[in-house]
Biopython code that builds the backbone (N, CA, C, O; Angstrom):
import numpy as np
from Bio.PDB.StructureBuilder import StructureBuilder

atoms = [
    (1, "UNK", "N", (51.507, 6.763, -120.704)),
    (1, "UNK", "CA", (50.235, 6.118, -120.677)),
    (1, "UNK", "C", (49.944, 5.497, -122.030)),
    (1, "UNK", "O", (49.149, 6.026, -122.807)),
    (2, "UNK", "N", (50.568, 4.406, -122.300)),
    (2, "UNK", "CA", (50.341, 3.760, -123.595)),
    (2, "UNK", "C", (48.963, 3.107, -123.690)),
    (2, "UNK", "O", (48.587, 2.273, -122.866)),
    (3, "UNK", "N", (48.235, 3.511, -124.711)),
    (3, "UNK", "CA", (46.956, 2.865, -125.028)),
    (3, "UNK", "C", (47.171, 2.141, -126.344)),
    (3, "UNK", "O", (47.590, 2.736, -127.337)),
    (4, "UNK", "N", (46.879, 0.853, -126.337)),
    (4, "UNK", "CA", (47.018, 0.038, -127.539)),
    (4, "UNK", "C", (45.625, -0.374, -127.999)),
    (4, "UNK", "O", (44.825, -0.866, -127.203)),
    (5, "UNK", "N", (45.337, -0.175, -129.270)),
    (5, "UNK", "CA", (44.071, -0.608, -129.847)),
    (5, "UNK", "C", (44.386, -1.768, -130.779)),
    (5, "UNK", "O", (45.087, -1.607, -131.779)),
    (6, "UNK", "N", (43.859, -2.935, -130.439)),
    (6, "UNK", "CA", (44.063, -4.131, -131.253)),
    (6, "UNK", "C", (42.717, -4.521, -131.851)),
    (6, "UNK", "O", (41.724, -4.652, -131.136)),
    (7, "UNK", "N", (42.694, -4.706, -133.168)),
    (7, "UNK", "CA", (41.455, -5.117, -133.798)),
    (7, "UNK", "C", (41.751, -6.060, -134.947)),
    (7, "UNK", "O", (42.843, -6.039, -135.514)),
    (8, "UNK", "N", (40.775, -6.885, -135.287)),
    (8, "UNK", "CA", (40.910, -7.835, -136.375)),
    (8, "UNK", "C", (40.558, -9.242, -135.919)),
    (8, "UNK", "O", (40.300, -9.486, -134.741)),
    (9, "UNK", "N", (40.553, -10.151, -136.869)),
    (9, "UNK", "CA", (40.147, -11.530, -136.606)),
    (9, "UNK", "C", (41.256, -12.404, -136.054)),
    (9, "UNK", "O", (40.979, -13.499, -135.564)),
    (10, "UNK", "N", (42.505, -11.956, -136.116)),
    (10, "UNK", "CA", (43.620, -12.787, -135.666)),
    (10, "UNK", "C", (43.817, -12.652, -134.152)),
    (10, "UNK", "O", (44.713, -11.950, -133.682)),
    (11, "UNK", "N", (42.957, -13.343, -133.411)),
    (11, "UNK", "CA", (43.010, -13.263, -131.953)),
    (11, "UNK", "C", (44.291, -13.886, -131.408)),
    (11, "UNK", "O", (44.783, -13.475, -130.358)),
    (12, "UNK", "N", (44.829, -14.870, -132.113)),
    (12, "UNK", "CA", (46.081, -15.490, -131.678)),
    (12, "UNK", "C", (47.214, -14.460, -131.697)),
    (12, "UNK", "O", (48.011, -14.399, -130.761)),
    (13, "UNK", "N", (47.288, -13.660, -132.744)),
    (13, "UNK", "CA", (48.327, -12.618, -132.817)),
    (13, "UNK", "C", (48.111, -11.574, -131.725)),
    (13, "UNK", "O", (49.077, -11.115, -131.116)),
    (14, "UNK", "N", (46.868, -11.194, -131.466)),
    (14, "UNK", "CA", (46.579, -10.230, -130.406)),
    (14, "UNK", "C", (47.003, -10.772, -129.053)),
    (14, "UNK", "O", (47.645, -10.073, -128.269)),
    (15, "UNK", "N", (46.639, -12.028, -128.778)),
    (15, "UNK", "CA", (46.993, -12.628, -127.496)),
    (15, "UNK", "C", (48.499, -12.804, -127.337)),
    (15, "UNK", "O", (49.026, -12.664, -126.233)),
    (16, "UNK", "N", (49.190, -13.108, -128.420)),
    (16, "UNK", "CA", (50.652, -13.218, -128.376)),
    (16, "UNK", "C", (51.274, -11.860, -128.064)),
    (16, "UNK", "O", (52.202, -11.773, -127.260)),
    (17, "UNK", "N", (50.773, -10.808, -128.691)),
    (17, "UNK", "CA", (51.252, -9.457, -128.417)),
    (17, "UNK", "C", (51.079, -9.112, -126.935)),
    (17, "UNK", "O", (51.997, -8.599, -126.294)),
    (18, "UNK", "N", (49.891, -9.400, -126.405)),
    (18, "UNK", "CA", (49.609, -9.096, -124.998)),
    (18, "UNK", "C", (50.516, -9.902, -124.080)),
    (18, "UNK", "O", (51.063, -9.361, -123.120)),
    (19, "UNK", "N", (50.679, -11.174, -124.361)),
    (19, "UNK", "CA", (51.541, -12.035, -123.535)),
    (19, "UNK", "C", (52.974, -11.510, -123.529)),
    (19, "UNK", "O", (53.608, -11.445, -122.475)),
    (20, "UNK", "N", (53.484, -11.138, -124.696)),
    (20, "UNK", "CA", (54.847, -10.605, -124.785)),
    (20, "UNK", "C", (54.990, -9.285, -124.044)),
    (20, "UNK", "O", (56.016, -9.036, -123.411)),
    (21, "UNK", "N", (53.974, -8.440, -124.119)),
    (21, "UNK", "CA", (53.992, -7.166, -123.409)),
    (21, "UNK", "C", (53.994, -7.390, -121.898)),
    (21, "UNK", "O", (54.721, -6.721, -121.164)),
    (22, "UNK", "N", (53.183, -8.325, -121.446)),
    (22, "UNK", "CA", (53.148, -8.648, -120.015)),
    (22, "UNK", "C", (54.508, -9.148, -119.556)),
    (22, "UNK", "O", (55.015, -8.712, -118.522)),
    (23, "UNK", "N", (55.105, -10.064, -120.319)),
    (23, "UNK", "CA", (56.412, -10.607, -119.948)),
    (23, "UNK", "C", (57.493, -9.538, -119.920)),
    (23, "UNK", "O", (58.421, -9.608, -119.114)),
    (24, "UNK", "N", (57.376, -8.559, -120.790)),
    (24, "UNK", "CA", (58.388, -7.499, -120.878)),
    (24, "UNK", "C", (58.196, -6.419, -119.817)),
    (24, "UNK", "O", (59.177, -5.952, -119.237)),
    (25, "UNK", "N", (56.962, -6.013, -119.552)),
    (25, "UNK", "CA", (56.697, -4.816, -118.754)),
    (25, "UNK", "C", (56.288, -5.058, -117.301)),
    (25, "UNK", "O", (56.501, -4.194, -116.450)),
    (26, "UNK", "N", (55.706, -6.214, -117.009)),
    (26, "UNK", "CA", (55.163, -6.451, -115.672)),
    (26, "UNK", "C", (56.121, -7.330, -114.867)),
    (26, "UNK", "O", (56.597, -8.359, -115.348)),
    (27, "UNK", "N", (56.391, -6.906, -113.645)),
    (27, "UNK", "CA", (57.247, -7.667, -112.743)),
    (27, "UNK", "C", (56.608, -9.018, -112.442)),
    (27, "UNK", "O", (55.410, -9.092, -112.168)),
    (28, "UNK", "N", (57.401, -10.089, -112.493)),
    (28, "UNK", "CA", (56.874, -11.427, -112.227)),
    (28, "UNK", "C", (56.303, -11.532, -110.823)),
    (28, "UNK", "O", (55.305, -12.219, -110.605)),
    (29, "UNK", "N", (56.927, -10.860, -109.878)),
    (29, "UNK", "CA", (56.473, -10.924, -108.492)),
    (29, "UNK", "C", (55.111, -10.250, -108.298)),
    (29, "UNK", "O", (54.363, -10.610, -107.388)),
    (30, "UNK", "N", (54.791, -9.277, -109.149)),
    (30, "UNK", "CA", (53.562, -8.509, -108.992)),
    (30, "UNK", "C", (52.552, -8.779, -110.110)),
    (30, "UNK", "O", (51.547, -8.076, -110.216)),
    (31, "UNK", "N", (52.806, -9.775, -110.931)),
    (31, "UNK", "CA", (51.977, -10.036, -112.114)),
    (31, "UNK", "C", (50.513, -10.296, -111.763)),
    (31, "UNK", "O", (49.613, -9.795, -112.438)),
    (32, "UNK", "N", (50.276, -11.066, -110.724)),
    (32, "UNK", "CA", (48.901, -11.415, -110.369)),
    (32, "UNK", "C", (48.063, -10.180, -110.028)),
    (32, "UNK", "O", (46.858, -10.150, -110.277)),
    (33, "UNK", "N", (48.707, -9.172, -109.461)),
    (33, "UNK", "CA", (47.998, -7.959, -109.054)),
    (33, "UNK", "C", (47.960, -6.920, -110.175)),
    (33, "UNK", "O", (46.983, -6.182, -110.305)),
    (34, "UNK", "N", (49.014, -6.860, -110.982)),
    (34, "UNK", "CA", (49.157, -5.789, -111.971)),
    (34, "UNK", "C", (48.647, -6.123, -113.366)),
    (34, "UNK", "O", (48.788, -5.307, -114.277)),
    (35, "UNK", "N", (48.058, -7.304, -113.558)),
    (35, "UNK", "CA", (47.479, -7.655, -114.860)),
    (35, "UNK", "C", (45.988, -7.920, -114.648)),
    (35, "UNK", "O", (45.601, -8.762, -113.838)),
    (36, "UNK", "N", (45.166, -7.187, -115.389)),
    (36, "UNK", "CA", (43.716, -7.325, -115.275)),
    (36, "UNK", "C", (43.135, -7.539, -116.664)),
    (36, "UNK", "O", (43.403, -6.771, -117.588)),
    (37, "UNK", "N", (42.336, -8.593, -116.800)),
    (37, "UNK", "CA", (41.659, -8.902, -118.061)),
    (37, "UNK", "C", (40.154, -8.756, -117.845)),
    (37, "UNK", "O", (39.573, -9.415, -116.983)),
    (38, "UNK", "N", (39.535, -7.887, -118.636)),
    (38, "UNK", "CA", (38.108, -7.608, -118.481)),
    (38, "UNK", "C", (37.395, -7.720, -119.826)),
    (38, "UNK", "O", (38.030, -7.761, -120.880)),
    (39, "UNK", "N", (36.057, -7.769, -119.771)),
    (39, "UNK", "CA", (35.253, -7.926, -120.973)),
    (39, "UNK", "C", (34.329, -6.721, -121.146)),
    (39, "UNK", "O", (33.543, -6.400, -120.255)),
    (40, "UNK", "N", (34.428, -6.068, -122.283)),
    (40, "UNK", "CA", (33.648, -4.876, -122.570)),
    (40, "UNK", "C", (32.178, -5.134, -122.841)),
    (40, "UNK", "O", (31.419, -4.185, -123.039)),
    (41, "UNK", "N", (31.751, -6.394, -122.854)),
    (41, "UNK", "CA", (30.326, -6.694, -123.018)),
    (41, "UNK", "C", (29.547, -6.399, -121.744)),
    (41, "UNK", "O", (28.321, -6.293, -121.775)),
    (42, "UNK", "N", (30.249, -6.266, -120.630)),
    (42, "UNK", "CA", (29.629, -6.020, -119.333)),
    (42, "UNK", "C", (29.950, -4.595, -118.878)),
    (42, "UNK", "O", (31.119, -4.245, -118.715)),
    (43, "UNK", "N", (28.912, -3.768, -118.672)),
    (43, "UNK", "CA", (29.116, -2.367, -118.274)),
    (43, "UNK", "C", (29.906, -2.246, -116.976)),
    (43, "UNK", "O", (30.715, -1.330, -116.827)),
    (44, "UNK", "N", (29.681, -3.156, -116.044)),
    (44, "UNK", "CA", (30.427, -3.121, -114.781)),
    (44, "UNK", "C", (31.922, -3.326, -115.018)),
    (44, "UNK", "O", (32.753, -2.691, -114.368)),
    (45, "UNK", "N", (32.256, -4.207, -115.943)),
    (45, "UNK", "CA", (33.664, -4.459, -116.233)),
    (45, "UNK", "C", (34.306, -3.286, -116.970)),
    (45, "UNK", "O", (35.503, -3.043, -116.817)),
    (46, "UNK", "N", (33.537, -2.569, -117.757)),
    (46, "UNK", "CA", (34.069, -1.365, -118.411)),
    (46, "UNK", "C", (34.413, -0.328, -117.343)),
    (46, "UNK", "O", (35.488, 0.272, -117.375)),
    (47, "UNK", "N", (33.502, -0.122, -116.407)),
    (47, "UNK", "CA", (33.770, 0.820, -115.315)),
    (47, "UNK", "C", (34.952, 0.364, -114.471)),
    (47, "UNK", "O", (35.759, 1.185, -114.035)),
    (48, "UNK", "N", (35.057, -0.941, -114.239)),
    (48, "UNK", "CA", (36.195, -1.468, -113.484)),
    (48, "UNK", "C", (37.496, -1.221, -114.250)),
    (48, "UNK", "O", (38.521, -0.911, -113.642)),
    (49, "UNK", "N", (37.462, -1.354, -115.574)),
    (49, "UNK", "CA", (38.657, -1.089, -116.385)),
    (49, "UNK", "C", (39.105, 0.354, -116.215)),
    (49, "UNK", "O", (40.300, 0.620, -116.085)),
    (50, "UNK", "N", (38.163, 1.285, -116.213)),
    (50, "UNK", "CA", (38.505, 2.692, -116.016)),
    (50, "UNK", "C", (39.111, 2.922, -114.633)),
    (50, "UNK", "O", (40.048, 3.707, -114.489)),
    (51, "UNK", "N", (38.585, 2.245, -113.625)),
    (51, "UNK", "CA", (39.170, 2.353, -112.282)),
    (51, "UNK", "C", (40.571, 1.751, -112.237)),
    (51, "UNK", "O", (41.483, 2.326, -111.642)),
    (52, "UNK", "N", (40.733, 0.599, -112.864)),
    (52, "UNK", "CA", (42.018, -0.101, -112.851)),
    (52, "UNK", "C", (43.123, 0.697, -113.548)),
    (52, "UNK", "O", (44.261, 0.712, -113.081)),
    (53, "UNK", "N", (42.797, 1.356, -114.657)),
    (53, "UNK", "CA", (43.852, 2.077, -115.368)),
    (53, "UNK", "C", (44.282, 3.342, -114.644)),
    (53, "UNK", "O", (45.351, 3.886, -114.922)),
    (54, "UNK", "N", (43.467, 3.808, -113.727)),
    (54, "UNK", "CA", (43.843, 4.983, -112.946)),
    (54, "UNK", "C", (44.674, 4.609, -111.716)),
    (54, "UNK", "O", (45.266, 5.479, -111.078)),
    (55, "UNK", "N", (44.717, 3.325, -111.388)),
    (55, "UNK", "CA", (45.466, 2.850, -110.228)),
    (55, "UNK", "C", (46.909, 2.578, -110.645)),
    (55, "UNK", "O", (47.142, 1.793, -111.563)),
    (56, "UNK", "N", (47.875, 3.208, -109.991)),
    (56, "UNK", "CA", (49.275, 2.932, -110.324)),
    (56, "UNK", "C", (49.620, 1.470, -110.029)),
    (56, "UNK", "O", (48.984, 0.844, -109.182)),
    (57, "UNK", "N", (50.612, 0.930, -110.716)),
    (57, "UNK", "CA", (50.999, -0.452, -110.456)),
    (57, "UNK", "C", (51.565, -0.632, -109.051)),
    (57, "UNK", "O", (52.161, 0.284, -108.486)),
    (58, "UNK", "N", (51.371, -1.809, -108.505)),
    (58, "UNK", "CA", (51.952, -2.155, -107.212)),
    (58, "UNK", "C", (53.353, -2.694, -107.437)),
    (58, "UNK", "O", (53.600, -3.400, -108.415)),
    (59, "UNK", "N", (54.259, -2.371, -106.550)),
    (59, "UNK", "CA", (55.621, -2.881, -106.650)),
    (59, "UNK", "C", (56.351, -2.315, -107.854)),
    (59, "UNK", "O", (56.148, -1.166, -108.247)),
    (60, "UNK", "N", (57.200, -3.144, -108.424)),
    (60, "UNK", "CA", (57.994, -2.739, -109.589)),
    (60, "UNK", "C", (57.241, -3.030, -110.881)),
    (60, "UNK", "O", (56.253, -3.763, -110.891)),
    (61, "UNK", "N", (57.725, -2.446, -111.957)),
    (61, "UNK", "CA", (57.168, -2.719, -113.269)),
    (61, "UNK", "C", (55.920, -1.921, -113.567)),
    (61, "UNK", "O", (55.645, -0.903, -112.932)),
    (62, "UNK", "N", (55.170, -2.398, -114.545)),
    (62, "UNK", "CA", (53.997, -1.690, -115.049)),
    (62, "UNK", "C", (52.715, -2.447, -114.723)),
    (62, "UNK", "O", (52.748, -3.578, -114.239)),
    (63, "UNK", "N", (51.593, -1.803, -114.997)),
    (63, "UNK", "CA", (50.268, -2.416, -114.886)),
    (63, "UNK", "C", (49.731, -2.552, -116.307)),
    (63, "UNK", "O", (49.938, -1.673, -117.144)),
    (64, "UNK", "N", (49.039, -3.659, -116.574)),
    (64, "UNK", "CA", (48.399, -3.866, -117.871)),
    (64, "UNK", "C", (46.942, -4.224, -117.640)),
    (64, "UNK", "O", (46.621, -5.156, -116.903)),
    (65, "UNK", "N", (46.064, -3.459, -118.288)),
    (65, "UNK", "CA", (44.624, -3.706, -118.224)),
    (65, "UNK", "C", (44.154, -3.964, -119.651)),
    (65, "UNK", "O", (44.317, -3.117, -120.529)),
    (66, "UNK", "N", (43.572, -5.137, -119.877)),
    (66, "UNK", "CA", (43.032, -5.439, -121.202)),
    (66, "UNK", "C", (41.513, -5.429, -121.133)),
    (66, "UNK", "O", (40.913, -5.922, -120.178)),
    (67, "UNK", "N", (40.906, -4.857, -122.165)),
    (67, "UNK", "CA", (39.448, -4.819, -122.268)),
    (67, "UNK", "C", (39.071, -5.452, -123.603)),
    (67, "UNK", "O", (39.167, -4.820, -124.654)),
    (68, "UNK", "N", (38.638, -6.720, -123.542)),
    (68, "UNK", "CA", (38.203, -7.412, -124.756)),
    (68, "UNK", "C", (36.814, -6.928, -125.125)),
    (68, "UNK", "O", (36.057, -6.485, -124.261)),
    (69, "UNK", "N", (36.479, -7.009, -126.396)),
    (69, "UNK", "CA", (35.191, -6.518, -126.912)),
    (69, "UNK", "C", (35.013, -5.042, -126.567)),
    (69, "UNK", "O", (33.950, -4.612, -126.121)),
    (70, "UNK", "N", (36.069, -4.290, -126.783)),
    (70, "UNK", "CA", (36.125, -2.863, -126.465)),
    (70, "UNK", "C", (35.034, -2.082, -127.194)),
    (70, "UNK", "O", (35.006, -2.060, -128.424)),
    (71, "UNK", "N", (34.136, -1.444, -126.446)),
    (71, "UNK", "CA", (33.086, -0.658, -127.094)),
    (71, "UNK", "C", (33.441, 0.820, -127.270)),
    (71, "UNK", "O", (32.677, 1.556, -127.896)),
    (72, "UNK", "N", (34.560, 1.267, -126.746)),
    (72, "UNK", "CA", (34.873, 2.700, -126.716)),
    (72, "UNK", "C", (34.981, 3.290, -128.114)),
    (72, "UNK", "O", (34.495, 4.396, -128.355)),
    (73, "UNK", "N", (35.610, 2.571, -129.037)),
    (73, "UNK", "CA", (35.830, 3.097, -130.380)),
    (73, "UNK", "C", (34.988, 2.406, -131.449)),
    (73, "UNK", "O", (35.197, 2.626, -132.642)),
    (74, "UNK", "N", (34.029, 1.565, -131.023)),
    (74, "UNK", "CA", (33.221, 0.850, -132.005)),
    (74, "UNK", "C", (31.720, 1.095, -131.847)),
    (74, "UNK", "O", (30.947, 0.794, -132.756)),
    (75, "UNK", "N", (31.302, 1.639, -130.702)),
    (75, "UNK", "CA", (29.891, 1.839, -130.423)),
    (75, "UNK", "C", (29.653, 3.266, -129.947)),
    (75, "UNK", "O", (30.400, 3.781, -129.116)),
    (76, "UNK", "N", (28.610, 3.904, -130.476)),
    (76, "UNK", "CA", (28.297, 5.264, -130.031)),
    (76, "UNK", "C", (27.654, 5.181, -128.644)),
    (76, "UNK", "O", (26.562, 4.639, -128.475)),
    (77, "UNK", "N", (28.366, 5.734, -127.660)),
    (77, "UNK", "CA", (27.884, 5.759, -126.290)),
    (77, "UNK", "C", (28.465, 7.004, -125.641)),
    (77, "UNK", "O", (29.638, 7.033, -125.268)),
    (78, "UNK", "N", (27.641, 8.028, -125.509)),
    (78, "UNK", "CA", (28.123, 9.322, -125.012)),
    (78, "UNK", "C", (28.635, 9.241, -123.574)),
    (78, "UNK", "O", (29.620, 9.898, -123.236)),
    (79, "UNK", "N", (27.987, 8.452, -122.730)),
    (79, "UNK", "CA", (28.450, 8.321, -121.347)),
    (79, "UNK", "C", (29.850, 7.717, -121.292)),
    (79, "UNK", "O", (30.713, 8.174, -120.543)),
    (80, "UNK", "N", (30.052, 6.699, -122.088)),
    (80, "UNK", "CA", (31.356, 6.037, -122.147)),
    (80, "UNK", "C", (32.420, 6.983, -122.699)),
    (80, "UNK", "O", (33.539, 7.031, -122.188)),
    (81, "UNK", "N", (32.072, 7.726, -123.734)),
    (81, "UNK", "CA", (33.009, 8.686, -124.329)),
    (81, "UNK", "C", (33.415, 9.749, -123.320)),
    (81, "UNK", "O", (34.596, 10.075, -123.199)),
    (82, "UNK", "N", (32.452, 10.286, -122.603)),
    (82, "UNK", "CA", (32.736, 11.341, -121.626)),
    (82, "UNK", "C", (33.633, 10.812, -120.516)),
    (82, "UNK", "O", (34.574, 11.493, -120.108)),
    (83, "UNK", "N", (33.354, 9.598, -120.016)),
    (83, "UNK", "CA", (34.204, 8.997, -118.978)),
    (83, "UNK", "C", (35.629, 8.824, -119.487)),
    (83, "UNK", "O", (36.587, 9.144, -118.784)),
    (84, "UNK", "N", (35.767, 8.315, -120.712)),
    (84, "UNK", "CA", (37.094, 8.089, -121.285)),
    (84, "UNK", "C", (37.856, 9.405, -121.424)),
    (84, "UNK", "O", (39.041, 9.475, -121.098)),
    (85, "UNK", "N", (37.189, 10.432, -121.901)),
    (85, "UNK", "CA", (37.850, 11.732, -122.063)),
    (85, "UNK", "C", (38.281, 12.315, -120.725)),
    (85, "UNK", "O", (39.338, 12.941, -120.634)),
    (86, "UNK", "N", (37.475, 12.118, -119.684)),
    (86, "UNK", "CA", (37.811, 12.655, -118.367)),
    (86, "UNK", "C", (39.020, 11.969, -117.752)),
    (86, "UNK", "O", (39.848, 12.632, -117.128)),
    (87, "UNK", "N", (39.137, 10.663, -117.914)),
    (87, "UNK", "CA", (40.234, 9.949, -117.256)),
    (87, "UNK", "C", (41.485, 9.847, -118.120)),
    (87, "UNK", "O", (42.561, 9.538, -117.607)),
    (88, "UNK", "N", (41.365, 10.096, -119.408)),
    (88, "UNK", "CA", (42.464, 9.917, -120.353)),
    (88, "UNK", "C", (43.767, 10.556, -119.881)),
    (88, "UNK", "O", (44.819, 9.920, -119.940)),
    (89, "UNK", "N", (43.715, 11.773, -119.423)),
    (89, "UNK", "CA", (44.925, 12.489, -119.018)),
    (89, "UNK", "C", (45.465, 12.097, -117.657)),
    (89, "UNK", "O", (46.554, 12.533, -117.283)),
    (90, "UNK", "N", (44.730, 11.281, -116.901)),
    (90, "UNK", "CA", (45.142, 10.896, -115.557)),
    (90, "UNK", "C", (45.708, 9.486, -115.456)),
    (90, "UNK", "O", (46.031, 9.025, -114.361)),
    (91, "UNK", "N", (45.828, 8.806, -116.573)),
    (91, "UNK", "CA", (46.354, 7.443, -116.558)),
    (91, "UNK", "C", (47.859, 7.506, -116.303)),
    (91, "UNK", "O", (48.571, 8.243, -116.986)),
    (92, "UNK", "N", (48.352, 6.735, -115.320)),
    (92, "UNK", "CA", (49.794, 6.743, -115.032)),
    (92, "UNK", "C", (50.619, 6.338, -116.258)),
    (92, "UNK", "O", (50.167, 5.552, -117.091)),
    (93, "UNK", "N", (51.814, 6.876, -116.354)),
    (93, "UNK", "CA", (52.677, 6.601, -117.506)),
    (93, "UNK", "C", (53.103, 5.139, -117.592)),
    (93, "UNK", "O", (53.424, 4.654, -118.678)),
    (94, "UNK", "N", (53.111, 4.433, -116.469)),
    (94, "UNK", "CA", (53.534, 3.023, -116.493)),
    (94, "UNK", "C", (52.334, 2.069, -116.453)),
    (94, "UNK", "O", (52.436, 0.949, -115.953)),
    (95, "UNK", "N", (51.201, 2.530, -116.986)),
    (95, "UNK", "CA", (50.018, 1.685, -117.118)),
    (95, "UNK", "C", (49.667, 1.557, -118.591)),
    (95, "UNK", "O", (49.565, 2.554, -119.306)),
    (96, "UNK", "N", (49.483, 0.327, -119.035)),
    (96, "UNK", "CA", (49.097, 0.046, -120.414)),
    (96, "UNK", "C", (47.619, -0.317, -120.434)),
    (96, "UNK", "O", (47.167, -1.153, -119.652)),
    (97, "UNK", "N", (46.874, 0.312, -121.329)),
    (97, "UNK", "CA", (45.450, 0.021, -121.511)),
    (97, "UNK", "C", (45.306, -0.574, -122.903)),
    (97, "UNK", "O", (45.483, 0.122, -123.903)),
    (98, "UNK", "N", (44.984, -1.866, -122.967)),
    (98, "UNK", "CA", (44.888, -2.569, -124.241)),
    (98, "UNK", "C", (43.421, -2.802, -124.555)),
    (98, "UNK", "O", (42.708, -3.478, -123.813)),
    (99, "UNK", "N", (42.987, -2.235, -125.663)),
    (99, "UNK", "CA", (41.592, -2.312, -126.089)),
    (99, "UNK", "C", (41.493, -3.246, -127.286)),
    (99, "UNK", "O", (42.014, -2.941, -128.359)),
    (100, "UNK", "N", (40.833, -4.373, -127.109)),
    (100, "UNK", "CA", (40.718, -5.382, -128.158)),
    (100, "UNK", "C", (39.298, -5.422, -128.726)),
    (100, "UNK", "O", (38.320, -5.235, -128.002)),
    (101, "UNK", "N", (39.205, -5.667, -130.022)),
    (101, "UNK", "CA", (37.918, -5.880, -130.650)),
    (101, "UNK", "C", (38.139, -6.502, -132.012)),
    (101, "UNK", "O", (39.163, -6.272, -132.654)),
    (102, "UNK", "N", (37.186, -7.280, -132.441)),
    (102, "UNK", "CA", (37.246, -7.840, -133.790)),
    (102, "UNK", "C", (36.946, -6.738, -134.808)),
    (102, "UNK", "O", (37.505, -6.713, -135.904)),
    (103, "UNK", "N", (36.041, -5.819, -134.413)),
    (103, "UNK", "CA", (35.634, -4.726, -135.307)),
    (103, "UNK", "C", (36.713, -3.646, -135.376)),
    (103, "UNK", "O", (37.416, -3.376, -134.403)),
    (104, "UNK", "N", (36.818, -3.046, -136.542)),
    (104, "UNK", "CA", (37.708, -1.908, -136.742)),
    (104, "UNK", "C", (37.134, -0.694, -136.006)),
    (104, "UNK", "O", (35.919, -0.496, -136.013)),
    (105, "UNK", "N", (37.984, 0.123, -135.372)),
    (105, "UNK", "CA", (37.477, 1.342, -134.737)),
    (105, "UNK", "C", (36.751, 2.219, -135.755)),
    (105, "UNK", "O", (37.193, 2.357, -136.896)),
    (106, "UNK", "N", (35.650, 2.801, -135.337)),
    (106, "UNK", "CA", (34.834, 3.650, -136.206)),
    (106, "UNK", "C", (35.375, 5.078, -136.140)),
    (106, "UNK", "O", (35.237, 5.746, -135.116)),
    (107, "UNK", "N", (35.979, 5.537, -137.209)),
    (107, "UNK", "CA", (36.612, 6.860, -137.236)),
    (107, "UNK", "C", (35.596, 8.003, -137.172)),
    (107, "UNK", "O", (35.982, 9.156, -136.980)),
    (108, "UNK", "N", (34.317, 7.704, -137.329)),
    (108, "UNK", "CA", (33.288, 8.744, -137.270)),
    (108, "UNK", "C", (32.881, 9.076, -135.845)),
    (108, "UNK", "O", (32.285, 10.125, -135.602)),
    (109, "UNK", "N", (33.192, 8.199, -134.899)),
    (109, "UNK", "CA", (32.789, 8.423, -133.512)),
    (109, "UNK", "C", (33.627, 9.511, -132.864)),
    (109, "UNK", "O", (34.814, 9.656, -133.159)),
    (110, "UNK", "N", (32.997, 10.277, -131.973)),
    (110, "UNK", "CA", (33.711, 11.338, -131.258)),
    (110, "UNK", "C", (34.842, 10.773, -130.406)),
    (110, "UNK", "O", (35.889, 11.406, -130.269)),
    (111, "UNK", "N", (34.640, 9.590, -129.833)),
    (111, "UNK", "CA", (35.684, 8.983, -129.002)),
    (111, "UNK", "C", (36.924, 8.650, -129.837)),
    (111, "UNK", "O", (38.052, 8.833, -129.379)),
    (112, "UNK", "N", (36.713, 8.167, -131.046)),
    (112, "UNK", "CA", (37.845, 7.861, -131.933)),
    (112, "UNK", "C", (38.568, 9.133, -132.350)),
    (112, "UNK", "O", (39.799, 9.180, -132.365)),
    (113, "UNK", "N", (37.809, 10.154, -132.686)),
    (113, "UNK", "CA", (38.409, 11.434, -133.084)),
    (113, "UNK", "C", (39.194, 12.042, -131.921)),
    (113, "UNK", "O", (40.283, 12.580, -132.121)),
    (114, "UNK", "N", (38.645, 11.958, -130.708)),
    (114, "UNK", "CA", (39.333, 12.466, -129.521)),
    (114, "UNK", "C", (40.667, 11.759, -129.347)),
    (114, "UNK", "O", (41.692, 12.408, -129.139)),
    (115, "UNK", "N", (40.662, 10.439, -129.431)),
    (115, "UNK", "CA", (41.885, 9.676, -129.237)),
    (115, "UNK", "C", (42.913, 9.989, -130.324)),
    (115, "UNK", "O", (44.099, 10.141, -130.029)),
    (116, "UNK", "N", (42.469, 10.086, -131.568)),
    (116, "UNK", "CA", (43.406, 10.364, -132.661)),
    (116, "UNK", "C", (44.055, 11.727, -132.499)),
    (116, "UNK", "O", (45.213, 11.898, -132.879)),
    (117, "UNK", "N", (43.348, 12.700, -131.950)),
    (117, "UNK", "CA", (43.924, 14.026, -131.735)),
    (117, "UNK", "C", (44.922, 14.024, -130.583)),
    (117, "UNK", "O", (45.824, 14.861, -130.546)),
    (118, "UNK", "N", (44.769, 13.090, -129.637)),
    (118, "UNK", "CA", (45.645, 13.036, -128.472)),
    (118, "UNK", "C", (46.932, 12.255, -128.746)),
    (118, "UNK", "O", (47.927, 12.429, -128.044)),
    (119, "UNK", "N", (46.910, 11.413, -129.747)),
    (119, "UNK", "CA", (48.098, 10.578, -130.041)),
    (119, "UNK", "C", (49.181, 11.366, -130.689)),
    (119, "UNK", "O", (50.240, 10.821, -130.999)),
]
sb = StructureBuilder()
sb.init_structure("model")
sb.init_model(0)
sb.init_chain("A")
sb.init_seg("    ")
for serial, (resi, resn, name, xyz) in enumerate(atoms, 1):
    if name == "N":
        sb.init_residue(resn, " ", resi, " ")
    sb.init_atom(name, np.array(xyz, "f"), 0.0, 1.0, " ", f" {name:<3s}", serial, name[0])
structure = sb.get_structure()
């Protein structure tokens, strides 16, 4: 269950990394179904991201879920932290969860500390 945290102003480098990961890990035949791009500015899309990462990939290859403007490690939100902690151990091994943000993850947040202890 690889979780990638991408942060910084170089969005071109982040997007290149994601594109290369998709080309390497996701089957071309199943790409339309197994790649999901969501925006963390919308609470519904955050919940959808959590649902998507728990769903195993269809067909061959892996599933990739990207969440731009990731609030999990940058904003204090206890509900979001609790949801993340509950599903963290249930993410399939062949699912990649890519969390993007311009802001650096806040190491003081409980969600960041939880993730660092699990890595």
